C-alpha positions in Angstrom: 107.1 141.9 128.8 109.2 139.6 126.5 111.6 136.5 127.7 114.1 136.0 125.0 116.6 132.9 125.2 119.1 132.5 122.6 121.2 129.2 122.5 123.8 127.5 119.9 122.7 123.7 120.4 125.7 122.3 118.6 122.9 120.4 116.7 119.7 120.0 118.0 118.6 116.3 117.9 121.7 115.7 120.2 120.7 118.3 122.4 117.4 117.0 122.9 118.5 113.3 124.0 121.1 115.3 126.3 118.7 117.0 128.0 117.5 120.4 126.4 113.8 119.9 126.9 114.1 119.9 130.8 115.8 123.5 130.2 113.0 124.6 127.9 110.4 123.4 129.9 111.7 125.1 133.1 112.9 128.2 131.6 109.8 128.7 129.0 110.5 131.7 127.0 108.3 133.7 124.7 110.9 133.3 122.0 113.6 131.3 121.4 116.5 131.7 118.7 118.3 128.7 118.1 122.0 128.5 116.1 123.8 125.3 114.6 120.5 123.3 113.8 122.2 121.0 111.8 119.0 119.2 111.2 116.1 119.1 108.8 112.9 121.5 108.9 110.8 118.3 110.3 113.5 117.0 112.8 112.8 120.7 114.2 109.5 120.6 114.5 109.0 117.3 116.1 111.0 118.0 119.0 108.9 121.6 119.0 105.8 120.7 118.3 103.9 123.5 120.4 105.5 126.2 118.9 105.7 128.7 116.0 109.0 127.5 113.9 110.7 130.1 111.3 113.9 128.1 110.0 116.6 128.8 107.3 118.4 125.4 106.7 122.0 125.4 105.6 122.1 124.5 101.6 125.1 121.5 103.1 123.4 118.9 104.7 124.3 118.8 108.2 126.1 122.5 108.7 124.7 125.8 110.5 121.3 126.3 110.3 119.3 128.9 112.5 115.7 129.1 113.4 113.3 131.4 115.8 110.8 128.9 117.9 108.0 131.5 119.3 104.5 131.3 121.2 103.1 133.6 118.6 103.1 133.4 114.6 105.6 136.0 113.3 103.5 138.3 110.6 107.1 138.2 108.6 110.4 136.1 107.8 113.3 137.0 106.1 116.3 135.1 105.6 120.0 135.1 104.2 122.0 137.8 103.5 123.9 140.0 100.8 127.6 139.2 101.2 130.4 140.2 99.0 132.4 137.5 97.2 135.5 135.9 98.7 138.8 135.3 96.7 139.8 131.4 96.9 143.6 131.2 97.5 143.4 128.1 95.7 141.9 128.4 92.9 142.6 132.2 92.7 139.0 133.3 91.8 135.8 135.0 93.4 133.3 133.2 95.0 130.3 133.8 96.4 129.8 133.5 100.1 127.0 130.7 101.2 124.7 132.8 104.2 122.3 129.8 104.1 121.3 128.5 107.5 123.4 131.6 109.1 120.8 134.6 109.2 116.8 135.0 109.8 114.9 137.5 111.1 111.0 137.4 112.1 108.9 140.2 112.8 106.2 140.1 115.2 103.7 141.9 116.5 104.0 142.4 120.6 101.4 144.2 122.3 101.0 146.4 119.5 104.2 147.5 118.7 106.6 145.6 115.8 109.5 143.9 117.0 112.2 142.6 114.7 114.0 139.2 116.0 117.0 137.9 114.6 118.6 134.4 115.0 122.5 134.2 113.8 125.4 132.7 113.5 128.6 133.9 112.0 131.2 131.4 110.8 133.6 130.0 113.2 137.0 131.0 111.0 140.2 129.8 110.9 143.2 132.4 110.7 145.3 132.8 107.7 142.7 130.3 105.5 139.9 130.4 103.3 137.5 130.1 106.2 138.5 133.6 107.9 137.9 135.1 104.4 134.5 133.6 105.2 133.9 134.9 108.3 135.0 138.3 107.4 132.9 138.6 104.5 129.9 137.5 107.0 131.1 139.8 109.5 130.7 142.6 106.9 127.2 141.4 105.5 126.1 141.5 109.1 127.2 144.9 110.0 125.6 146.2 106.7 122.0 144.6 107.8 121.9 145.5 111.5 123.1 149.0 110.3 119.6 149.3 108.7 118.0 147.4 111.4 119.2 149.7 114.1 116.9 152.2 112.8 113.8 150.3 114.1 112.6 150.7 117.3 112.3 147.7 118.6 115.0 145.2 116.9 117.1 142.2 118.6 119.9 140.5 117.0 120.6 137.4 119.0 123.0 134.5 118.5 126.5 133.3 117.7 129.2 135.6 116.9 132.0 133.4 117.3 133.8 137.1 118.1 134.9 137.5 121.9 134.6 141.6 121.9 137.1 142.6 124.8 139.4 141.1 127.3 136.5 140.6 129.3 134.7 138.2 127.1 137.9 135.5 127.1 139.3 134.2 130.0 143.0 133.0 128.3 142.7 136.0 125.5 146.4 136.6 125.8 147.0 133.0 124.1 144.4 134.1 121.4 145.5 137.4 120.0 146.5 135.6 116.9 143.5 133.0 117.0 140.0 133.2 115.1 137.4 134.8 117.5 140.0 137.3 118.8 141.5 139.2 116.2 141.6 142.7 116.1 140.0 142.8 112.5 136.9 140.5 114.0 136.6 142.8 117.2 136.6 146.1 115.3 133.3 144.9 113.8 131.5 144.4 117.4 133.1 148.2 117.7 130.8 148.8 114.9 128.0 148.1 116.7 128.5 149.1 120.1 131.6 151.2 120.3 134.7 150.6 121.5 135.7 150.8 125.4 137.6 154.3 124.9 134.9 155.4 123.5 132.9 157.8 126.0 129.6 156.4 125.2 130.8 152.8 124.7 127.2 150.8 124.9 125.3 153.4 125.3 125.0 154.8 121.9 128.3 154.5 120.7 129.1 152.9 117.4 125.7 152.0 115.3 124.1 152.6 118.6 123.2 148.6 119.6 123.7 147.7 123.3 125.2 144.5 124.0 122.5 143.6 126.5 124.7 141.0 128.8 127.4 143.5 129.2 125.3 146.5 129.9 123.7 144.6 132.7 126.7 142.7 133.9 129.6 145.5 134.1 133.1 145.1 133.7 133.3 141.6 135.3 134.9 138.7 133.4 132.6 136.9 131.4 129.7 135.5 131.8 131.4 132.9 129.5 129.1 131.4 127.3 130.9 128.8 125.5 133.5 126.5 126.6 135.6 123.7 124.8 134.2 120.2 124.9 138.0 119.2 125.8 139.8 119.2 129.1 138.5 120.9 132.1 137.8 124.1 130.0 133.7 123.6 131.5 134.8 123.0 135.3 137.7 125.6 135.4 135.3 128.1 133.6 138.5 128.6 130.9 135.5 130.0 128.7 134.5 133.0 125.9 131.5 135.2 125.6 130.6 134.7 122.0 126.9 134.6 122.5 124.9 137.9 122.1 121.7 140.0 122.1 121.9 142.9 121.0 119.0 145.3 121.2 118.0 148.5 120.1 117.8 151.3 122.8 113.9 151.3 123.1 114.1 147.6 124.6 114.5 147.9 127.9 116.3 145.0 129.2 115.3 144.1 132.9 117.2 141.2 133.7 119.9 138.2 132.2 121.0 134.5 133.1 123.4 132.8 131.5 121.7 129.0 132.0 125.3 127.4 132.3 125.0 123.8 133.6 125.7 122.8 136.5 128.3 119.9 135.6 129.9 118.9 132.3 127.8 115.9 132.8 124.3 117.6 132.5 125.9 119.7 129.3 123.6 119.2 126.0 125.4 121.7 124.1 128.8 123.2 124.9 127.3 127.0 124.9 125.0 128.4 127.8 121.9 130.0 126.7 121.6 133.3 126.9 117.9 134.6 128.5 116.7 138.4 128.7 113.5 139.7 129.6 112.7 142.9 128.0 110.4 145.7 128.8 109.0 148.3 126.1 
C-alpha cells in the first residue's frame, strides 16, 4: 500500500503559517508532492524536518519550485525537462524555456518494486501572450517525458497542470473557452495522455495509456474541483476548477481518492485542495 498526497501550496511558508501542518499531521501520507514551493531549501527542510526531501527550486527567486517529501529515502532523483525554445514576440528571437522549479522525479524501492513519482507544476499561461507560448512548450516537454515514463510498470505523475481536461472539470466552462486553462490546444495534451472522452478506451488505455486516477474513481461527476480563486465567493459557491491530477500507470491500482477541501474559506491554507490517493500494487 502507498498513500500519495499532492498539493500546490501557493508558497510553503504562507501555507505553514495558515495551518498546513495540522492537515499533514492528520493525513500523514507516505509521499507528499508539492508544487509552487516559492522558498529556499532551508525553509522547506525547516517546515518538514522529519521527511526525506527532494527539491528543485526555480532559478528565479520567489517563483515556482517543486518538491517530493517521503517517509523513505529515494534511490535516484532527476530534475528539469528538455524543452523547445520559444519565440519572444517582443524581440522576435528564440529563447530557451526555463523549466527549473517545475519538474522533479524520484525513484523509490517500495516493497521490492521500483516506483517513480513526479511532482509537476505547469506554467499558468495567459492566452495570446508569451506566457502562453511558455506553457505550450512546457506541456510539449511534459508529454514527451510522460510517453517514456508510461513504459515503466509503476510510475505516478502528480501536480498542478493548470488545465481542465473536460467540461466536468470547470464549473464555469462556457465562460472560459478562450481562456488559458481550457483552450482546445491545452486540453489536447491531456487527450494525448488518457484519451478523449469520445474514445472507446478513454481513461482505460487510450492515448499514452495513463490513468487519470480521480476521474477513474469519481466517474462522470462535476469536479471534484481542486482550485478556487481567492477572490469573491468562488470557494463558498464551489465555482472551481479541477486542474490538479495524479496520472498513474495501469499497474498502480488506486483503492480510493480524497480531495481534502477545507471546510470554510477561513480555514484555507492554500488556494488548492490536496489530492490524496491510496495505491496497491
